[in-house]
N, C-alpha and C positions, 0 to 999 in steps of 0.2 A: 354562444356556447363555448366553454373552454375545451380545447383539444387535449386529449390525454397523450401521454408519452411513456413508452416502456422500452428503453434501449437494452435491458437485460436480455442476453442471448444464451440460454442454457445449452443449446445445441453447439454453438461455437465453443463454449467453455469445455464441454465434454470432449469435443474433437481436439482442442488444445491440450487438455489433460492427457488424453489417450495417446496423442502423437508426439507431443513435445514436453510439456511442463510436468506431467506426472512422473516420468522417468527422471527428470532433473531433480524434482523436489524429494523423491524417495531415495535417489542415489547420492545426490550431492549434499542436500541439507538434512536428510534422514530425520524428519520431525517426529517428536514424541509428544502426544497430547495426554496429559494427566488430569483426571477429574472431569472428563467430558460429561459425565452424568449430572453435573451441577448446572449445565446449560439447559434451560427449559426449551421444550419443543412446541408447546401449545400456548405460549403467551409471550408478550414482549419482554425484552431484556436489553440492557446496554452492556456489551462486553468491552472492558476497558483495559487494554494491554499497555505496557511500557514500550517506548520506541527505541530502536537502535540508532545510535548517533551517526550522522553523516553517511549513511549507507542508502543506496536506492532501496525503496520500501519492499524488499524481498521478505522481510519479517511479516508484513501485512499480507502479502500474496500467499506465503506458505501457510500462515495461520488460517486464512480464509479457505484455502484448498484442503487443509487437513480436517477442518470441521465439516466441510461439505463431504469429504470422503467418509467421515464418521457417520454422516447422515445418508450414506449410500447414494450420493449425488442426486438426491431428490430435489427438483427445481423448487418445489413448494417450501422446502426447508433451507434454501440458500440464504445466507445472511446478507443483509444490506450493510455496506460499509459507507461511512461518510468521510470524504476526503477534502483536503484543502483545494479551493477552486483553481489555484494555479496549476495543479496537476493536469487539469483538463485543457486549459487554454494554452499551455506551453507545450509544444509538440515533443521536445526532447525530455519532458518530464513523464511522458507516457513510455512504456517499455518499447524501445527502439522506434518510437514515433508511430506506433500502431494506432489507427484511427479509433477515437472514442473508446479506448481500451477500458478505462476504469468504470465507465457506465455500463458497457457491455458485460462487464464482470459482476454487475449488481450494485455498483457504487452510486452514490448520490452526492451532489455538491454540498459541502458543509456550510450552511447558513443557519442562523438561529431559527428562522421560520421553518426551513426544511427539517431540521432536527426535531422540532416540536411536532410537526406534522407526522413524521414517521413514528415517533413514540406514541402519539395519540392513536395512531392506526394499529398499534400493537405489534410493530415490526421488531425483529431481533437485529440489533445493530452491532457493528464493530466500530468503536470510537477511541481514538488515542487522546486522552485528556491532557497530555503534555503539549500537543499541538506542534507548531514549527520549532519552538525552542527544544523540544525533545529530539528532533532530527538534527538540530544544529549544535548539540552539546559536545560532540567530538569524543575521541577515545580517551582523552585526558579527564573526562568527566563521566566515564562509563558507569552505568547502573546508578547514577545520581538523578533521581526523578526531579524534573523541572516543575515549577508551579503549575498546578492544575487549573484548568478553566472552571469558572463558576457556572457556566451555562448548563452543563450536563447535570450538575447537582440540582439546579432549579427545575429543569424540565423533568427529570426523573422523579423528583419529589412531588411536583404538581400532578403527575400522572400515576404516582405510586408504582413506578416501574423499577425493578431492582437493578442495581449496578453490580456487575460481576467482574471483579478484577482478574486479569490474566497476567501471569508473571512470565515474561519472555526471557529465557536464559540462553546465554551464548551468542545471541544475535548481535551484541555489541562488538563481537569479534569478526563481523563480516568485513569491515574495513578497519583493521587494528592499527593502521599507520596514519590515520586521519585526525588532525587536531584543529581546534578552533580557539581563537583568542578574542576576548571581549572588545579590546581596543580596535583590532582589525575589523571585527564584525560591525562595530559602530561606524567605522569609516566607510565601509562598502555599502552599508544600508543608507547612510546619510547622503552619499554622493552618487550611488548607482542604484539604490532601491533593492539591493540584494540582501536578504536577511542575515546571511552568514557566508563566510568564505572558508571552506575546508581546505587545509593544507597538509600534504602536497597534492591531494586528490584533484582539486579544481584545475590547477595547471596541467596535470597529466590528462584529465578528462577532456580539457580543451584541445590538447594536442592530438590525442587519439580517442575518437568517439567511443569505441568499445569499452574503454577503461571507465567511462562514466557509469557503465552498468556492471562493472566487475564486482566480484564477491569471492571471499574465501569460503572453503567448504566447512562451514560450522554445522555442528549437530544441534539443530534448534529444538529446545525443550520448552513446552508451554504448560504451565501449571495453572489450572483453573481454581480461583479462590472462592471463598464463601460469599454469597450474595450480601450486598450492603443495602440496608433499608434507609435510603436518604430522607424519606418523609419523617421517619422517627429521629434521625440525626438533626434535621432542621428544627424540630420541636425541642430537642435537647439543648440546642444553641439559642433558644429564645425566639425563633422565627415563627410567627403566627399568621402572617399575611404573605402567602406565596405569589400573589399577584403583584405586590409591590414590596418586596423584601428589603431589609436593610442590607446594603452591599457589604458592609464590614462583617456582619454576622454570616452572610453567605460565603464570604471569603474564608472565614474561620472554619466553616464546614468543609470546604474543599481542601483546606490545609490539613485538617484532621484526617481526611481520607488519604491524602498524600503521605502523611507521616506514618500512618498505619500500613499503607502499601509499601513504603520504603523498608519498614522493618521486615515485612513478609518477603519482599524481594531479596533483601540481604540474606535471609535464612535459606531461600532456595538457591541462591548463587553459591553459598557454601556447600550445599548438598549436591547440586547438579553441575556446577560451573567449573570444576577442576580440570576437565579435559574438553575445552570448547570445540576442538576439531575432531577428537576421537579418531585419529588416523587409522586405527586398526579396523574399525567398522567401515570407514570410508574406503579403504583399500579392498576389503571384501566385496563391497557393493560394486566398486568400479571394475573389478576383475570380471564381473558377470555381464558387463555391457560394453558398448563401444565408448571407452572412456574419453576419447578425443572429442566425441560429439556431446559430451555432458559437461564440459568445462565452459566457463564464461566466454572464452574466445570464440566458441561456436554459436553462442546464443543469438546474436543478431541475425545470423544466417538462418538458423532454425525457425525462430519466431516469425521472421518476415517472409520466408519462403512458404511457411504454413499459411500465413495470412493471404499471400498472393495466389496460392494454389486453389483457394476457395473460389476464385473469380476467373480462372483461366484454364485452358485445356492442358492436359499432360504434355510434357515436352516429348518431341519425336525421338530425341536421342540425348546422350550425355553432353554433347557439345552445346546443343541448344539450351539444355537445362542450366549450364553454367553461363552462357552468354547473355541470356535474358535477365539475369540477376547481376550483371556486371557492376552496377552502381553500389551494391552492398560491400564491395571491396573497400569503399571509402571509409567504412568503420575502422579499418586498420591502417589507414594512411595518415601521415602528419597533416593536421588541420583539415581532416576529412569532413568536418561539419559543413564547410562551404560547398563541397561537392554534393553532399547529401541534400542540402537546401536547394541547390540548383536542379538536381535531378527530380526532386519532389515537385518542383515548379514546372519543369518542361517535359517530363515524360507523361505519357497518357496513363490512365487507370489500367491495371491496378498498381502501377509503379509510381504514379504521380498524379497531378491534378490538371494537366493541360486540357483545355476545352471546357473546363468547369467555370461557372460564374463564381464570384467571390462568396455569394451566399450559399451556393451548393457546396463549395469547399468547406465553408465554416460549419455547415450542418453535418457533413460527412466526417470531418475531423473531430467534431464536438468542441470546437473552440468558442464556447460561450458558457455563461453561467446559467445553470439550470435551476429555475425557481419553481417549486411544486405548486405554488399558488397560481402560476400562469400555465404550467404544463404538468398537471397532476398525473400520478401513476394510473395505469389503466384499470387497476383493481381497486 
């Protein structure tokens, strides 16, 4: 019998939202969700936003949190996000290295089979059709939609599931000084297996770990577009066999969706993208809170202390509270990644993994590819 698996932890997310992330996303990113009534609650849908180039995926985190807030934090209405597998297996691609973060937040590894399984099950998904190239486009190609994958077109058409575009405005300004170049990207991918090299963010993030997670205080605006009937679009492009479609025709459908989405995105950028930071609203919000605790410099400390506090007794005094988290200072030290790696290895839980077997550590961290056919959802 196949063993079910459900890492989604709504209690953890509620605590994180209440104690840490909720104040950050409302104060620092101040998201606005326009057209939320177009997102169905009682049937499956594929929400397809554009990506912010070269930034840690705060756009995805804030969009997910904003929609869940709109749904009054109802666990039954929490969207599933599908994410690139590397985000789970690479510890520094999880926010501050938090164990199994993406799956605990409702995410599922992005494979073709997983995607189709979720759509057939009628789930509501967040899926970024630009994929990795959307993340790697850099500020020099901001708001330029990269080629869309054809898999979401095929799967949505097969299951008659609507694709709902979401236009993310201002998110490109999270890291406005980060550029990529095709020649350099080709070189690092060919010789190091890294899909792109953002400059100068990559060297800075390598030197100081907290800068890997840095973000400017953009006012994120998400505009929900009209649903796209991909089944009808495939018929219009001459595709009659969705089990074995012509790949060129399928590509023409995804390109038609991309071109239409680009036109809409350009329109909303002109309408909402003139003041990406909106410092006036930012200052008003920050004056009402402990501003120093809401800036990216404090996020490693806030997120990880919250995570650790779930598994340990309260500190006896302020001195103990600081001393037991001494290793977090490495986020702010030159080449602090090495200290963070060593402390993760040699400190006992909840600070590290000393005493765990390799398999226990792998399962706790989530450093594996999750295939639904092997480990289906419990529902």
